[in-house]
C-alpha positions as CSV (number, residue, x, y, z in Angstrom):
1,M,0.1,-0.1,-0.1
2,Y,1.5,3.4,-1.1
3,G,2.0,5.7,2.0
4,A,2.1,3.1,4.8
5,I,3.5,4.3,7.9
6,D,4.7,1.1,9.3
7,E,8.2,0.0,9.6
8,N,8.3,-0.8,5.8
9,E,11.3,-2.3,3.5
10,L,12.3,1.1,2.6
11,S,12.5,2.9,6.2
12,K,14.8,-0.3,7.4
13,N,17.2,0.3,4.1
14,I,17.5,4.4,4.2
15,R,19.9,6.1,6.3
16,I,20.1,9.8,6.5
17,S,23.3,11.6,8.3
18,P,24.7,13.7,9.8
19,N,21.9,14.7,11.8
20,P,22.1,17.6,13.0
21,A,23.8,18.6,9.7
22,R,25.7,21.7,8.8
23,D,27.2,21.5,5.1
24,F,25.4,18.5,3.6
25,I,23.1,15.6,4.1
26,Q,24.1,12.1,3.1
27,I,21.3,9.6,2.1
28,K,22.4,5.9,2.0
29,N,19.9,4.0,-0.2
30,A,20.4,0.1,0.6
31,T,17.5,-1.0,-1.7
32,E,18.0,-1.7,-5.2
33,K,14.9,0.8,-6.3
34,D,15.1,4.4,-7.6
35,I,14.0,6.8,-4.6
36,S,12.7,10.3,-4.8
37,I,13.6,12.6,-2.1
38,E,11.6,15.9,-1.3
39,I,12.7,18.3,1.5
40,F,10.2,20.6,3.4
41,D,10.8,23.6,5.8
42,M,8.7,23.9,8.9
43,T,6.0,25.8,6.7
44,G,5.5,23.0,4.4
45,K,7.1,24.6,1.4
46,Q,9.2,22.2,-0.6
47,V,12.9,23.3,-0.8
48,Y,14.2,20.4,-2.6
49,H,13.1,17.6,-4.9
50,D,15.4,15.2,-6.9
51,S,15.3,11.4,-8.0
52,F,18.3,9.1,-7.4
53,D,19.5,5.5,-8.3
54,Q,22.5,5.6,-6.4
55,I,23.5,4.2,-3.3
56,E,24.8,7.3,-1.9
57,N,23.4,10.8,-2.4
58,K,24.8,13.9,-0.8
59,I,22.6,17.1,-0.7
60,E,24.5,20.4,0.1
61,V,22.6,22.4,2.7
62,G,25.4,24.8,3.5
63,N,23.6,28.0,2.4
64,W,20.2,26.9,3.6
65,K,18.5,28.7,6.7
66,R,19.2,26.7,9.9
67,G,16.3,25.1,11.6
68,I,14.3,21.9,11.2
69,Y,13.3,20.1,7.8
70,F,11.3,17.1,6.8
71,I,12.9,14.9,4.4
72,R,10.5,12.4,2.5
73,I,12.0,9.3,0.5
74,S,9.8,7.4,-1.7
75,D,10.4,4.7,-3.7
76,F,7.1,5.1,-5.6
77,E,5.5,2.1,-3.6
78,S,6.0,3.4,-0.1
79,Y,7.7,6.4,1.7
80,V,9.4,7.3,4.9
81,T,9.5,10.9,6.4
82,Q,12.4,11.6,9.0
83,K,13.0,15.2,10.6
84,I,16.5,16.7,10.2
85,T,18.2,19.9,11.8
86,L,20.4,22.2,10.2
87,N,22.8,24.0,12.4
């Protein structure tokens, strides 16, 4: 089911670091699927969107405003959302 919020395979295979972050966010994808990454600020405004098929993805955030962001990662069958802080 798309959008399941349980402990699905995607959430077991995605690692986001560092948290808190300063200059970059690294997303490790242990699945063999393409993923879509969306990042939203606290107001719900989308500040980033891209798709990746790589195991490691690095997103530069050094010039973003400091605060809390939400990362939504989707493999087009399910999704996982995580909070990240930028210092």
